[in-house]
C-alpha positions in Angstrom: 23.2 -43.1 -33.3 21.3 -42.0 -36.0 22.3 -44.1 -38.9 19.8 -44.4 -41.5 20.0 -41.8 -44.4 16.0 -40.7 -43.5 17.5 -40.1 -39.7 20.4 -37.8 -41.4 18.3 -36.0 -43.2 15.3 -35.4 -40.9 18.4 -34.4 -38.2 19.7 -31.8 -40.8 16.6 -30.6 -40.9 16.1 -29.4 -37.7 19.6 -29.0 -37.0 19.4 -25.5 -39.7 15.2 -25.3 -37.7 17.6 -24.1 -34.9 19.9 -22.3 -36.3 22.6 -24.9 -37.1 23.9 -24.4 -40.3 27.0 -27.1 -40.5 28.4 -30.4 -38.2 30.4 -33.3 -37.7 28.0 -36.2 -38.0 29.3 -38.6 -35.1 29.1 -41.9 -34.0 29.1 -43.9 -30.8 30.6 -47.2 -29.8 28.3 -49.9 -31.3 29.6 -53.0 -33.3 31.5 -52.5 -36.5 28.4 -53.4 -38.5 26.6 -50.8 -37.2 29.1 -48.5 -37.0 29.8 -49.5 -41.2 26.2 -48.5 -42.1 26.5 -45.4 -40.5 29.2 -44.4 -42.1 27.9 -46.1 -45.7 24.9 -43.5 -44.8 26.6 -40.4 -43.5 28.9 -40.7 -46.6 26.0 -41.2 -48.9 23.9 -38.3 -47.5 27.3 -36.2 -47.7 27.1 -36.5 -51.5 23.4 -36.1 -51.6 22.6 -33.5 -48.9 20.2 -30.4 -49.8 22.7 -27.1 -48.2 19.8 -25.2 -48.9 17.3 -26.8 -46.8 19.0 -28.6 -44.2 22.4 -28.5 -42.0 25.9 -29.4 -44.3 27.2 -32.5 -42.6 31.0 -31.6 -43.5 32.5 -34.3 -42.2 32.6 -37.1 -39.3 33.6 -37.7 -35.9 34.0 -41.2 -34.7 33.9 -41.1 -31.1 34.2 -44.7 -29.9 34.9 -47.3 -30.3 38.3 -46.5 -29.3 37.5 -45.5 -25.7 38.8 -47.0 -22.3 37.1 -49.7 -20.9 37.1 -48.0 -17.8 35.6 -44.7 -18.8 33.1 -45.8 -21.0 30.1 -43.2 -19.9 27.2 -43.5 -21.9 29.1 -45.5 -24.7 28.4 -49.6 -24.8 31.5 -51.2 -23.3 31.0 -54.7 -25.3 32.3 -52.7 -28.0 35.2 -50.8 -27.1 37.9 -52.1 -29.3 41.8 -50.8 -29.2 42.9 -48.4 -31.7 44.4 -51.1 -34.4 45.7 -48.8 -37.6 43.6 -51.4 -39.8 40.5 -50.8 -38.1 41.0 -46.8 -38.5 41.3 -47.6 -42.1 38.6 -49.3 -42.4 36.5 -46.9 -41.1 37.9 -43.9 -42.9 37.3 -46.0 -46.5 34.0 -46.7 -45.0 33.5 -43.0 -44.9 34.8 -42.1 -48.6 37.5 -39.8 -46.4 35.0 -38.1 -44.5 36.3 -38.8 -40.7 37.8 -35.7 -39.1 37.9 -35.9 -35.8 38.9 -39.4 -33.7 38.2 -39.9 -30.1 40.2 -42.3 -28.9 41.7 -43.0 -25.3 45.6 -42.2 -25.3 46.2 -44.6 -22.1 45.5 -47.9 -24.5 47.5 -49.7 -26.7 47.5 -48.9 -29.9 46.7 -45.4 -29.3 50.2 -43.6 -29.8 50.2 -45.3 -33.3 47.1 -44.3 -34.1 48.0 -40.6 -33.1 51.3 -41.1 -35.3 49.8 -42.6 -38.2 46.7 -40.0 -38.3 48.0 -36.6 -37.3 
């Protein structure tokens, strides 16, 4: 996960050089602290980005930590948590409202409430 401001700048410039003009910055299943740092940096970069010389961040895809412990794929299983409404609200506030897509396992406890709240 590219979570630093400079990393986002580098990624955005390289994406534009490959023909991508806009994208959703995507997190992965990490500790809350690491996700928070990434969200803060993405939100800061989004405000200051140079859309003429780099691909534009148009939002955030929160990919985890609300996935199934049984189907983590390339994610880190030790950081998987249930989709608590308060945790989602915390992430959205930390991201200045930029979260546009959230990946979560529909079968886990709390998923239905999260879907109803954030659809």
